Backbone bond lengths (Angstrom), bond angles and torsions (degrees), N, CA, C in turn:
res aa  C-N    CA-C-N  psi(-1)  N-CA   C-N-CA  omega(-1)  CA-C   N-CA-C  phi
1 X - - - 1.489 - - 1.513 111.03 -
2 X 1.348 119.17 130.29 1.467 119.49 176.94 1.483 114.37 -56.95
3 X 1.308 118.07 149.05 1.458 121.69 178.03 1.492 110.59 -69.51
4 X 1.324 116.82 150.80 1.454 120.52 -177.74 1.560 108.73 -76.54
5 X 1.341 118.43 158.96 1.422 121.69 175.41 1.542 112.64 -54.32
6 X 1.303 116.58 -38.01 1.464 120.43 -179.76 1.532 111.03 -64.72
7 X 1.330 116.70 -45.77 1.463 120.05 178.83 1.514 114.31 -62.14
8 X 1.332 116.03 -40.99 1.464 120.53 176.39 1.517 109.19 -64.86
9 X 1.304 117.75 -45.66 1.469 121.62 -175.72 1.529 110.17 -65.17
10 X 1.305 118.49 -40.20 1.448 121.65 -179.44 1.510 109.53 -67.51
11 X 1.333 115.74 -38.15 1.502 117.57 177.65 1.524 110.61 -64.79
12 X 1.333 118.34 -39.13 1.417 124.27 179.55 1.505 111.32 -63.22
13 X 1.313 115.70 -47.06 1.466 122.01 178.38 1.531 111.34 -59.43
14 X 1.312 116.64 -40.43 1.460 122.33 -176.32 1.544 109.43 -67.38
15 X 1.307 118.12 -33.55 1.468 121.22 179.89 1.555 109.51 -59.06
16 X 1.302 117.95 -31.99 1.436 121.39 -175.15 1.563 111.43 -76.03
17 X 1.293 118.28 -6.79 1.430 120.54 -177.56 1.564 112.71 -95.14
18 X 1.303 115.34 -2.25 1.461 119.15 174.83 1.471 112.18 85.69
19 X 1.366 115.25 -169.25 1.456 126.95 11.51 1.537 110.07 -82.05
20 X 1.321 115.25 152.57 1.460 120.53 179.18 1.491 112.32 74.29
21 X 1.332 113.87 -166.87 1.451 123.02 -178.76 1.488 111.41 -104.63
22 X 1.310 117.54 151.11 1.440 122.34 172.75 1.523 110.44 -119.01
23 X 1.323 117.33 153.28 1.470 121.56 -179.73 1.509 107.29 -103.78
24 X 1.316 114.40 128.11 1.462 122.50 175.42 1.502 107.99 -102.65
25 X 1.337 118.08 119.22 1.446 121.99 -174.48 1.544 110.89 -89.30
26 X 1.317 114.65 121.58 1.474 118.08 179.03 1.533 109.49 -86.37
27 X 1.347 114.95 125.01 1.454 123.79 -173.55 1.502 109.78 -118.95
28 X 1.334 117.27 173.83 1.425 120.95 -171.77 1.559 114.61 -132.86
29 X 1.326 115.46 -3.25 1.478 118.91 175.90 1.526 108.00 -166.64
30 X 1.332 113.59 176.65 1.507 117.97 -176.98 1.534 111.09 -62.91
31 X 1.329 118.30 -36.70 1.458 120.29 -177.58 1.529 111.55 -66.51
32 X 1.366 116.16 -45.10 1.461 117.03 179.22 1.514 109.97 -69.54
33 X 1.291 119.71 -31.07 1.474 121.19 175.52 1.510 110.88 -62.41
34 X 1.342 116.77 -45.85 1.475 117.94 -177.93 1.530 110.48 -68.99
35 X 1.317 117.85 -34.99 1.475 118.76 176.43 1.495 111.25 -62.21
36 X 1.362 117.35 -43.02 1.491 118.11 -178.81 1.533 109.53 -66.28
37 X 1.328 116.05 -35.50 1.507 118.92 178.49 1.505 106.96 -64.19
38 X 1.313 120.77 -42.31 1.431 125.67 -177.25 1.512 111.59 -66.70
39 X 1.374 116.81 -29.43 1.434 121.04 178.88 1.492 114.07 -84.52
40 X 1.348 117.12 -2.02 1.481 119.11 169.82 1.498 115.27 107.01
41 X 1.309 119.61 1.55 1.467 118.70 178.86 1.523 109.60 -67.78
42 X 1.331 116.95 148.41 1.452 120.67 -174.12 1.575 113.30 -99.63
43 X 1.299 114.92 -8.66 1.477 119.24 179.76 1.534 107.64 -156.23
44 X 1.299 115.80 154.30 1.438 123.05 178.91 1.490 111.18 -126.19
45 X 1.314 118.56 165.02 1.475 123.14 174.22 1.514 107.96 -146.02
46 X 1.307 114.15 153.03 1.435 119.51 168.44 1.542 109.80 -78.57
47 X 1.320 116.03 170.30 1.474 121.54 174.59 1.538 105.50 -134.79
48 X 1.281 116.98 124.65 1.459 119.86 -178.82 1.506 111.11 -59.25
49 X 1.357 115.91 -40.93 1.461 120.16 178.94 1.525 113.54 -67.04
50 X 1.305 115.37 -41.32 1.484 119.43 -179.27 1.549 107.40 -71.38
51 X 1.353 115.85 -41.02 1.488 116.06 178.51 1.524 112.44 -59.17
52 X 1.303 118.80 -42.99 1.452 123.54 176.10 1.562 109.93 -62.01
53 X 1.317 114.98 -39.34 1.490 118.04 -179.33 1.548 112.83 -63.37
54 X 1.303 116.79 -31.96 1.478 119.30 177.73 1.496 112.08 -64.07
55 X 1.350 116.99 -22.29 1.441 120.94 178.70 1.549 111.27 -105.91
56 X 1.333 116.81 10.04 1.453 119.74 178.78 1.465 113.33 72.94
57 X 1.329 117.70 30.15 1.470 120.53 -179.11 1.536 108.72 -123.72
58 X 1.310 115.10 172.26 1.456 119.48 178.21 1.561 108.77 -96.64
59 X 1.315 115.40 163.59 1.449 121.03 -177.27 1.565 109.82 -55.78
60 X 1.301 114.51 140.37 1.509 119.75 177.78 1.484 113.53 91.31
61 X 1.326 117.93 1.72 1.438 120.08 -174.36 1.587 114.45 -111.78
62 X 1.330 114.38 22.82 1.468 118.81 173.46 1.525 109.42 -103.98
63 X 1.286 115.85 147.80 1.436 122.46 171.28 1.503 110.27 -80.63
64 X 1.349 116.44 164.31 1.470 119.12 176.22 1.522 110.38 -55.54
65 X 1.352 115.75 -47.63 1.457 119.10 -177.16 1.510 112.19 -59.74
66 X 1.328 117.01 -41.60 1.429 121.89 179.69 1.520 110.70 -65.28
67 X 1.332 118.43 -41.79 1.444 124.00 -179.46 1.551 109.24 -64.71
68 X 1.336 115.42 -39.07 1.480 119.78 -177.87 1.530 109.73 -70.29
69 X 1.304 118.08 -39.54 1.486 122.15 -177.75 1.566 105.77 -65.64
70 X 1.291 116.88 -41.67 1.493 121.73 179.83 1.537 108.71 -63.00
71 X 1.330 117.78 -48.49 1.436 122.20 -178.43 1.491 112.44 -63.63
72 X 1.335 116.46 -37.25 1.483 120.68 -175.72 1.524 108.01 -65.95
73 X 1.336 116.73 -40.84 1.475 119.11 178.07 1.498 113.76 -60.32
74 X 1.307 115.39 -40.40 1.460 119.65 178.65 1.525 112.28 -70.48
75 X 1.338 115.07 -41.75 1.456 118.46 -179.99 1.534 113.59 -64.01
76 X 1.326 114.87 -28.35 1.445 120.52 -178.77 1.518 113.36 -82.73
77 X 1.360 114.73 -13.00 1.500 119.06 -172.29 1.493 114.53 -79.27
78 X 1.364 116.75 -23.38 1.476 120.03 -177.91 1.513 108.64 -144.00
79 X 1.308 114.09 172.68 1.478 119.57 174.53 1.535 112.45 -92.97
80 X 1.296 117.45 8.56 1.452 120.31 175.21 1.535 110.84 -78.19
81 X 1.311 115.41 147.42 1.484 118.07 173.47 1.528 110.30 -68.05
82 X 1.289 117.12 143.94 1.485 124.38 -177.01 1.499 109.47 -124.97
83 X 1.306 117.27 130.15 1.485 122.31 174.61 1.479 108.49 -105.96
84 X 1.329 116.88 142.26 1.492 120.90 -177.39 1.491 112.90 -99.17
85 X 1.364 115.96 132.97 1.448 121.16 170.81 1.513 105.87 -85.78
86 X 1.295 119.11 98.01 1.440 123.42 -169.31 1.512 114.07 -110.77
87 X 1.322 114.78 30.05 1.484 121.53 174.73 1.541 111.69 46.94
88 X 1.328 117.23 -130.48 1.459 120.03 -178.75 1.535 111.47 -92.83
89 X 1.297 117.52 13.51 1.457 120.75 -177.57 1.510 112.94 85.96
90 X 1.331 115.85 11.33 1.475 123.00 175.21 1.511 112.10 65.07
91 X 1.310 117.06 39.88 1.453 122.36 175.28 1.531 107.58 165.68
92 X 1.316 113.56 161.73 1.470 120.14 -174.30 1.534 116.48 -85.77
93 X 1.334 116.52 -21.47 1.468 118.47 -171.21 1.531 112.19 -88.00
94 X 1.310 117.51 159.94 1.459 120.31 173.85 1.513 112.93 -55.48
95 X 1.303 116.97 -38.36 1.467 119.12 179.35 1.507 112.80 -66.27
96 X 1.326 116.66 -33.14 1.503 119.50 174.13 1.541 109.05 -59.18
97 X 1.318 116.94 -45.11 1.448 120.28 -179.08 1.531 110.44 -64.87
98 X 1.329 117.30 -40.56 1.478 120.13 179.35 1.514 111.19 -66.33
99 X 1.315 117.69 -41.67 1.452 122.06 179.81 1.492 111.18 -59.75
100 X 1.367 114.63 -43.25 1.463 121.17 -179.01 1.513 110.02 -63.77
101 X 1.312 120.11 -39.57 1.456 120.39 177.94 1.513 112.39 -66.31
102 X 1.300 116.01 -42.22 1.505 118.56 176.65 1.495 110.57 -60.48
103 X 1.328 116.38 -44.28 1.449 118.86 -179.25 1.570 111.69 -67.29
104 X 1.343 115.47 -34.00 1.460 120.59 177.67 1.535 111.47 -61.13
105 X 1.336 114.37 -44.68 1.486 119.67 178.44 1.524 110.94 -64.20
106 X 1.363 115.65 -40.42 1.470 118.71 178.52 1.542 112.08 -65.41
107 X 1.315 116.82 -27.49 1.475 121.26 177.04 1.498 113.62 -80.08
108 X 1.347 117.41 -0.99 1.425 121.17 178.79 1.525 117.94 94.06
109 X 1.325 115.14 8.32 1.453 118.22 178.85 1.517 111.55 -76.38
110 X 1.333 117.12 149.75 1.454 124.49 179.22 1.516 112.26 -98.38
111 X 1.289 116.86 -7.77 1.484 122.81 179.50 1.501 108.40 -173.04
112 X 1.339 114.86 174.87 1.437 122.18 178.22 1.527 111.22 -164.77
113 X 1.316 115.14 158.10 1.472 119.38 173.94 1.508 109.58 -111.71
114 X 1.328 113.79 145.20 1.449 122.53 175.89 1.551 105.23 -125.28
115 X 1.353 115.40 129.69 1.476 118.84 -177.92 1.491 112.38 -107.96
116 X 1.293 116.06 164.52 1.467 122.77 -173.64 1.564 113.19 -102.06
117 X 1.321 114.42 30.54 1.477 121.12 179.83 1.516 108.43 -118.56
118 X 1.287 118.48 128.28 1.444 123.53 -175.34 1.503 112.04 -79.99
119 X 1.275 120.05 -13.40 1.449 123.10 -170.22 1.542 110.54 109.20
120 X 1.358 113.42 -18.58 1.461 121.98 -179.12 1.548 109.24 -123.80
121 X 1.326 117.02 -41.77 1.467 121.00 -176.02 1.497 109.52 -153.48
122 X 1.357 114.31 161.48 1.465 120.12 173.96 1.530 109.30 -72.42
123 X 1.294 117.20 134.06 1.455 118.97 -178.27 1.535 113.13 -66.02
124 X 1.322 119.06 146.50 1.481 120.75 170.52 1.525 108.17 -52.97
125 X 1.311 114.79 148.91 1.463 117.94 -173.70 1.508 113.84 -59.85
126 X 1.323 117.45 -39.46 1.473 118.01 -176.24 1.543 111.86 -64.83
127 X 1.314 117.17 -38.20 1.470 121.12 175.41 1.472 110.23 -70.45
128 X 1.309 117.52 -42.28 1.493 120.39 179.40 1.563 111.59 -57.38
129 X 1.314 114.80 -42.07 1.424 119.03 179.47 1.522 112.43 -68.09
130 X 1.272 116.90 -41.00 1.512 120.35 176.87 1.513 111.21 -60.81
131 X 1.328 115.93 -38.19 1.463 120.31 176.94 1.522 111.92 -63.57
132 X 1.315 117.65 -42.42 1.452 120.37 177.33 1.538 110.59 -68.28
133 X 1.304 117.29 -41.45 1.481 118.94 177.12 1.501 111.48 -59.30
134 X 1.338 118.41 -38.99 1.471 120.88 178.12 1.528 110.96 -66.80
135 X 1.369 115.62 -43.04 1.458 120.19 178.70 1.501 110.33 -62.05
136 X 1.323 117.33 -42.40 1.475 122.61 179.87 1.522 110.08 -62.08
137 X 1.326 116.70 -45.90 1.470 122.05 -179.77 1.514 109.92 -60.72
138 X 1.318 119.00 -41.77 1.451 120.97 176.79 1.505 112.36 -64.00
139 X 1.331 117.23 -41.27 1.467 122.44 178.59 1.508 111.18 -62.10
140 X 1.363 114.80 -43.39 1.480 117.46 -175.45 1.552 112.70 -74.40
141 X 1.343 116.74 -15.31 1.429 120.06 177.75 1.516 111.82 -83.92
142 X 1.335 117.67 -5.24 1.458 121.71 178.45 1.505 111.60 -73.39
143 X 1.324 117.84 157.12 1.494 120.13 -177.84 1.529 113.27 -80.03
144 X 1.347 118.00 3.35 1.457 123.04 179.57 1.499 107.56 -147.93
145 X 1.372 117.15 166.49 1.477 121.32 178.03 1.537 111.98 -57.51
146 X 1.260 117.83 153.75 1.467 123.57 173.52 1.517 107.96 -152.78
147 X 1.317 116.80 121.38 1.461 122.87 -171.79 1.553 107.98 -86.75
148 X 1.324 114.69 107.20 1.459 119.88 179.74 1.504 110.50 -94.33
149 X 1.365 116.60 119.47 1.462 122.66 176.61 1.464 111.38 -103.94
150 X 1.355 117.24 127.37 1.434 123.50 178.03 1.527 109.52 -102.22
151 X 1.330 116.00 130.50 1.477 122.77 -173.97 1.537 111.16 -112.84
152 X 1.328 115.56 130.04 1.469 121.43 167.91 1.498 107.52 -98.32
153 X 1.368 116.43 119.02 1.436 120.44 -172.48 1.552 113.76 -95.59
154 X 1.275 117.84 9.51 1.468 119.89 -172.61 1.517 113.65 -46.99
155 X 1.347 117.13 -50.82 1.423 120.85 -169.02 1.549 111.36 -72.97
156 X 1.292 118.00 -17.23 1.441 121.84 177.14 1.547 111.75 -91.18
157 X 1.363 116.38 -15.56 1.425 121.35 -171.13 1.517 114.79 -117.74
158 X 1.306 115.51 30.56 1.475 120.61 172.97 1.509 112.70 77.23
159 X 1.305 117.81 21.59 1.492 120.55 177.88 1.533 108.79 -130.82
160 X 1.333 117.86 71.65 1.472 119.92 -177.11 1.526 114.78 -76.98
161 X 1.330 115.87 61.99 1.439 123.65 -174.94 1.515 106.55 -108.91
162 X 1.326 116.16 104.78 1.495 119.63 -179.78 1.489 112.62 -68.92
163 X 1.304 117.75 -37.29 1.498 120.28 179.33 1.540 111.02 -61.47
164 X 1.339 115.29 -45.85 1.474 119.02 179.23 1.557 110.01 -67.22
165 X 1.331 116.15 -39.10 1.480 118.99 176.46 1.485 112.89 -60.16
166 X 1.358 117.43 -43.29 1.447 120.41 176.00 1.515 112.69 -62.34
167 X 1.312 116.48 -43.23 1.474 120.46 178.27 1.526 111.20 -59.78
168 X 1.288 115.13 -41.67 1.487 119.79 179.21 1.526 109.78 -66.79
169 X 1.281 119.53 -48.54 1.459 121.07 179.65 1.491 112.30 -60.16
170 X 1.292 116.29 -39.93 1.510 118.54 179.34 1.541 109.60 -66.05
171 X 1.310 116.17 -37.87 1.501 119.31 179.90 1.501 109.33 -68.72
172 X 1.354 119.58 -37.40 1.466 122.08 179.92 1.522 107.84 -70.16
173 X 1.303 120.33 -37.19 1.411 123.66 177.04 1.525 109.16 -62.30
174 X 1.308 118.40 -44.64 1.481 123.09 179.84 1.520 108.79 -65.58
175 X 1.342 118.10 -30.67 1.479 120.04 179.22 1.513 112.68 -76.20
176 X 1.347 117.35 -5.51 1.453 120.32 173.15 1.504 117.27 110.28
177 X 1.323 117.99 5.92 1.467 120.54 179.17 1.547 108.49 -61.59
178 X 1.319 113.09 145.70 1.520 118.97 -177.88 1.520 110.34 -87.77
179 X 1.287 118.76 -27.95 1.451 123.77 -176.99 1.524 107.15 -141.15
180 X 1.320 114.30 149.20 1.503 118.63 179.84 1.523 109.70 -122.67
181 X 1.321 115.73 154.11 1.459 120.49 -171.85 1.529 110.17 -153.01
182 X 1.322 117.25 133.87 1.468 121.06 177.32 1.541 105.96 -135.63
183 X 1.343 118.24 86.63 1.418 121.41 -175.85 1.592 110.57 -62.06
184 X 1.326 113.45 145.56 1.475 117.94 172.88 1.521 114.62 86.35
185 X 1.334 120.19 11.81 1.471 121.28 176.95 1.495 110.65 -53.03
186 X 1.324 120.35 139.98 1.434 122.97 -165.51 1.546 115.11 -73.08
187 X 1.340 117.25 -31.53 1.464 118.97 -175.57 1.503 108.88 -161.17
188 X 1.368 112.72 177.80 1.474 119.84 -174.17 1.515 110.38 -66.42
189 X 1.351 118.26 -33.25 1.448 120.23 176.57 1.516 113.14 -60.02
190 X 1.286 116.94 -42.12 1.462 121.11 177.90 1.526 111.32 -66.07
191 X 1.342 115.05 -40.44 1.480 119.00 175.75 1.521 110.78 -58.10
192 X 1.308 112.69 -46.42 1.480 117.38 -178.17 1.511 110.91 -63.69
193 X 1.324 117.99 -40.28 1.449 121.33 177.98 1.498 112.90 -60.60
194 X 1.344 115.29 -44.92 1.462 119.89 177.30 1.527 110.55 -60.00
195 X 1.291 117.92 -50.30 1.457 121.69 -179.58 1.541 112.72 -57.91
196 X 1.324 115.70 -42.87 1.470 118.54 -179.96 1.531 114.61 -73.03
197 X 1.348 116.11 -15.69 1.488 120.31 -179.35 1.509 112.47 -88.52
198 X 1.323 117.85 -9.99 1.433 121.82 -171.27 1.555 108.12 -122.93
199 X 1.344 114.90 157.48 1.474 119.61 177.17 1.574 109.61 -105.75
200 X 1.307 118.31 -20.25 1.461 120.67 -179.67 1.521 109.34 -88.20
201 X 1.346 118.58 161.01 1.469 121.18 -178.97 1.549 111.29 -60.18
202 X 1.335 114.84 145.86 1.458 123.31 179.82 1.530 108.94 -110.69
203 X 1.346 116.90 134.00 1.487 123.56 174.61 1.536 107.04 -100.07
204 X 1.345 114.01 130.58 1.485 118.14 169.87 1.501 109.53 -108.85
205 X 1.302 115.70 133.46 1.460 123.23 -174.77 1.559 111.55 -97.16
206 X 1.340 116.40 116.27 1.468 121.26 172.59 1.491 107.94 -85.18
207 X 1.357 117.75 117.58 1.440 120.04 179.81 1.509 114.29 -166.94
208 X 1.335 116.48 -31.60 1.461 119.57 -171.45 1.525 110.92 -91.59
209 X 1.341 118.43 124.38 1.447 121.03 177.31 1.498 111.43 -56.06
210 X 1.366 118.07 137.66 1.424 122.43 178.86 1.470 114.88 85.89
211 X 1.366 117.33 -4.53 1.474 119.80 -179.71 1.503 109.58 -125.01
212 X 1.356 116.99 31.85 1.445 119.06 176.08 1.488 111.30 -86.47
213 X 1.287 116.42 137.00 1.456 124.39 177.31 1.518 108.85 -124.79
214 X 1.289 119.14 161.91 1.476 120.77 179.70 1.528 109.69 -80.47
215 X 1.300 113.30 159.92 1.473 120.32 175.64 1.527 109.94 -59.40
216 X 1.303 116.81 -40.76 1.500 121.34 -179.73 1.493 108.60 -63.12
217 X 1.324 119.69 -43.62 1.466 121.22 -178.68 1.512 109.81 -64.27
218 X 1.304 116.35 -43.02 1.493 118.41 -178.06 1.515 111.79 -66.42
219 X 1.367 115.28 -40.64 1.455 117.34 176.65 1.502 112.90 -59.62
220 X 1.357 114.18 -42.82 1.447 119.70 179.46 1.513 111.88 -62.19
221 X 1.339 117.42 -30.60 1.450 121.68 177.70 1.491 112.83 -79.04
222 X 1.326 117.96 -9.43 1.484 121.44 177.18 1.506 116.09 107.13
223 X 1.361 115.52 4.43 1.494 118.57 179.39 1.515 108.99 -68.96
224 X 1.343 113.34 140.11 1.476 116.95 179.61 1.547 110.57 -106.82
225 X 1.320 117.92 -28.11 1.475 122.44 -177.09 1.516 110.21 -133.85
226 X 1.317 117.73 138.09 1.432 124.09 -178.65 1.514 108.17 -123.92
227 X 1.335 118.32 116.51 1.444 121.77 178.74 1.534 109.61 -105.97
228 X 1.312 115.79 157.83 1.485 120.82 -173.75 1.524 114.55 -109.79
229 X 1.315 116.02 2.72 1.485 121.95 174.34 1.550 109.41 48.41
230 X 1.349 117.17 -132.72 1.430 120.20 -178.74 1.528 114.09 -87.56
231 X 1.311 117.48 3.17 1.485 120.36 -166.75 1.516 111.94 -63.27
232 X 1.337 121.96 -38.85 1.451 122.36 178.18 1.510 110.34 -68.43
233 X 1.356 117.14 -41.72 1.454 121.36 176.26 1.500 111.07 -60.27
234 X 1.341 117.28 -46.63 1.470 120.34 -179.01 1.563 109.82 -64.05
235 X 1.322 116.42 -38.25 1.470 118.13 178.29 1.550 109.66 -63.07
236 X 1.300 116.06 -42.05 1.510 119.60 178.74 1.516 111.24 -64.43
237 X 1.332 116.72 -44.09 1.478 121.01 179.83 1.524 112.13 -68.51
238 X 1.369 116.07 -30.65 1.419 118.39 175.09 1.576 113.00 -62.62
239 X 1.308 113.04 -42.20 1.495 117.66 174.37 1.528 110.88 -62.13
240 X 1.323 118.80 -43.53 1.447 122.22 177.66 1.497 113.26 -58.64
241 X 1.333 115.66 -50.07 1.467 121.39 -177.39 1.525 110.40 -65.97
242 X 1.330 118.82 -42.02 1.442 118.43 -178.41 1.496 111.33 -68.22
243 X 1.313 120.50 -35.22 1.470 122.72 176.01 1.505 109.67 -67.47
244 X 1.342 118.75 -44.68 1.426 120.87 -177.95 1.565 112.24 -66.94
245 X 1.340 116.60 -35.59 1.405 120.25 177.06 1.561 112.29 -64.33
246 X 1.351 114.62 -38.12 1.454 116.87 178.69 1.523 109.31 -61.53
247 X 1.317 117.04 -42.81 1.476 120.03 178.73 1.523 111.43 -63.77
248 X 1.345 115.85 -49.25 1.426 121.56 -174.25 1.520 114.05 -69.93
249 X 1.318 117.82 -35.13 1.447 122.03 -173.02 1.476 113.90 -100.07
250 X 1.348 118.61 -29.39 1.482 121.10 -176.74 1.539 113.07 -114.74
251 X 1.302 116.12 -19.89 1.445 117.72 -177.35 1.531 113.37 71.49
252 X 1.342 115.38 22.86 1.476 120.93 177.18 1.501 109.24 -115.95
253 X 1.347 115.24 165.91 1.447 120.93 -173.02 1.520 112.59 -133.35
254 X 1.330 117.34 36.43 1.465 119.69 -174.98 1.534 111.59 -68.73
255 X 1.295 117.09 -18.06 1.473 119.53 178.25 1.532 111.55 -59.34
256 X 1.328 115.03 -26.90 1.478 117.24 -179.93 1.526 111.41 -59.91
257 X 1.329 116.07 -35.50 1.478 120.36 -179.50 1.517 111.93 -72.47
258 X 1.363 117.81 -20.39 1.440 120.51 178.80 1.529 114.31 -92.55
259 X 1.314 112.93 -19.01 1.483 117.75 -175.29 1.525 111.58 -75.47
260 X 1.321 116.81 142.62 1.461 120.30 173.99 1.512 110.03 -65.77
261 X 1.334 117.44 142.66 1.484 118.50 173.57 1.511 110.46 -65.42
262 X 1.308 116.54 155.58 1.470 121.77 -178.39 1.526 110.23 -57.08
263 X 1.354 113.99 -38.92 1.484 117.84 -178.07 1.584 111.73 -60.07
264 X 1.358 114.53 -34.20 1.467 119.09 178.34 1.527 111.23 -73.46
265 X 1.293 115.88 -33.04 1.486 117.90 -178.76 1.539 109.31 -73.52
266 X 1.290 117.79 -45.74 1.480 120.09 -173.63 1.502 111.57 -75.94
267 X 1.336 118.35 -18.84 1.483 118.43 179.75 1.527 111.85 -67.82
268 X 1.336 115.32 -17.30 1.440 118.20 177.44 1.563 113.03 -84.77
269 X 1.338 114.59 -10.53 1.451 115.28 178.75 1.510 111.67 -60.32
270 X 1.308 113.81 132.08 1.506 118.95 176.55 1.470 107.97 -141.44
271 X 1.301 115.43 136.70 1.466 122.39 178.16 1.505 109.08 -62.97
């Protein structure tokens, strides 16, 4: 029998209490979700970029309904808790953020992230805080725990201002967010400063080439959760494109010898 939403959510919340950091694997369909479960990951997440990719679109081009349908399929595929990468909540208002959290819980998610980027610009701090407050209120009204992650997008959106990022994260923490996140931090020193400035768990996002650090380094800096963003999806698509290019450009099929047999792939499937 599948685990209840409460059981999943409680397990997800407990992961944030340590000891050490845990890795949350971002997946893009039921098959990749079951493979990550079979490989021993303890929690999963969606990726807005990967979700868009499954429909042949670029990041930011899914509707709330499409994102929820995508997330629901992943959440139903395993008994692992799943957190949703839900962009800005699919609208600019606090109520948009709250509606997205309620819909996320209804889709079977155990948590979700809400970011402070509208798609065009980073929100003014007062509006950004109101949006997190509304998302937190919606999460707290649920009949079970729900891990709300607040994201400061400065470093991904052309505003590499660590002082402003810290001010935002502290404000989101005060607004009640359970986990804080600032994708694109430039180095381990900045990661450490963020972790030391907050009391709630910090998520570090592995995604940007040249900015990869080890799990041990991130744990030592104070990181509690490590997410993989689109990196697993991009790795999978890299293999697909390289194999297809060999066929299209060379007329050879040596990729077949490098590919795992189907039996090896499906043996990792786990409910």
